[in-house]
C-alpha positions, 0 to 999 in steps of 0.5 A, spaced: 253 068 743 246 065 740 243 068 734 238 073 735 232 069 733 233 063 738 231 062 745 236 063 750 237 059 756 237 063 762 240 061 769 238 066 775 242 065 781 238 068 787 231 066 788 228 072 792 223 076 789 227 080 784 231 074 782 224 070 781 221 075 777 227 076 773 226 068 771 219 069 770 220 075 765 225 071 761 220 065 761 215 070 759 219 073 753 220 065 750 227 063 754 228 057 758 229 060 765 232 056 770 232 058 778 237 057 783 237 058 791 243 058 795 239 055 801 233 053 797 228 057 801 226 061 795 224 056 791 219 051 795 213 054 792 215 053 785 213 047 782 215 048 775 212 055 774 212 062 777 205 066 777 206 073 777 201 079 778 201 086 776 206 089 771 208 082 769 201 078 769 201 070 768 204 063 769 211 062 767 215 056 766 221 056 770 225 050 772 228 049 779 236 047 779 238 044 786 245 044 784 249 051 782 253 047 777 247 044 774 243 051 774 249 054 770 250 048 765 249 050 758 247 057 760 247 063 755 246 068 760 247 067 768 244 073 772 247 073 779 241 076 783 244 075 790 244 079 797 250 083 798 252 080 804 253 073 801 256 075 794 264 074 796 263 067 798 258 066 792 263 069 787 268 064 789 263 058 788 260 061 782 267 061 779 269 054 781 262 051 778 262 054 772 263 050 765 263 053 758 262 061 757 256 064 758 255 071 759 255 073 767 251 079 769 250 082 776 243 084 777 244 089 781 251 090 780 253 088 787 258 093 788 265 091 785 263 083 785 264 083 778 271 085 779 272 079 784 269 074 779 273 076 773 279 075 778 277 068 780 275 066 773 282 069 770 286 065 775 282 059 773 284 060 765 277 063 763 276 068 759 270 071 762 264 076 759 261 080 765 256 085 766 253 089 771 246 093 772 246 098 776 239 097 778 234 091 778 230 091 772 224 089 775 221 091 782 217 085 786 214 082 792 213 075 794 205 074 796 203 069 802 201 064 796 208 064 793 206 068 787 209 075 786 207 082 785 211 085 780 210 092 782 214 096 776 219 094 770 224 099 768 223 102 761 231 102 760 237 099 763 244 101 763 250 096 763 257 096 764 262 090 762 268 087 763 272 087 759 269 094 757 269 092 750 264 087 751 259 092 754 255 093 747 254 085 746 252 084 753 247 090 753 244 087 747 244 080 750 240 083 756 236 087 752 233 080 749 232 077 756 228 083 758 225 086 752 227 093 754 233 098 751 240 097 754 245 102 754 252 100 755 256 104 761 263 106 760 266 102 765 265 097 771 266 102 776 260 107 774 256 101 775 259 098 782 258 105 785 251 106 783 250 100 788 253 102 794 250 097 799 255 091 797 261 096 799 257 099 805 256 092 807 264 090 806 
């Protein structure tokens, strides 16, 4: 994990309002933010920066990666913010494209997607560090001009880790990205059941 004072390279997978807002938040805290969209539609308005209004106001440098592998290349943290319906297939793609040893954090937890990702990475010989946030750190809406209105930011977050012993370090890393306190949860099931939409969809 990177030293506390060094900016992080944060890859955000998913360019919906929440994912784009998380990339902007990371950039606002001085980190290098890279955004990837599975279909490219969510990044069509982004020409090197993201403009936000509301709880997070400003213009923030965010780079767009067209390729999943390049988005994650050299990342310290990968935030996975994809719709529940695409997570099963996306997890397999992420595992296949991943190089290095970044922290992988689901935001939100995506049901039990973290367990699937762990299985895929272990089968490939990896030693994954996976976190899951039961709730989104930021609430955001996309405006017609492509900017975002950030309507709320949680003052505290919770995170479960795989393995469970990794939760404190993952919580510390997540706190650096979002600049809010992050408390570890005892197990991944607690985070997964807090976000039931992926399970309902399955």
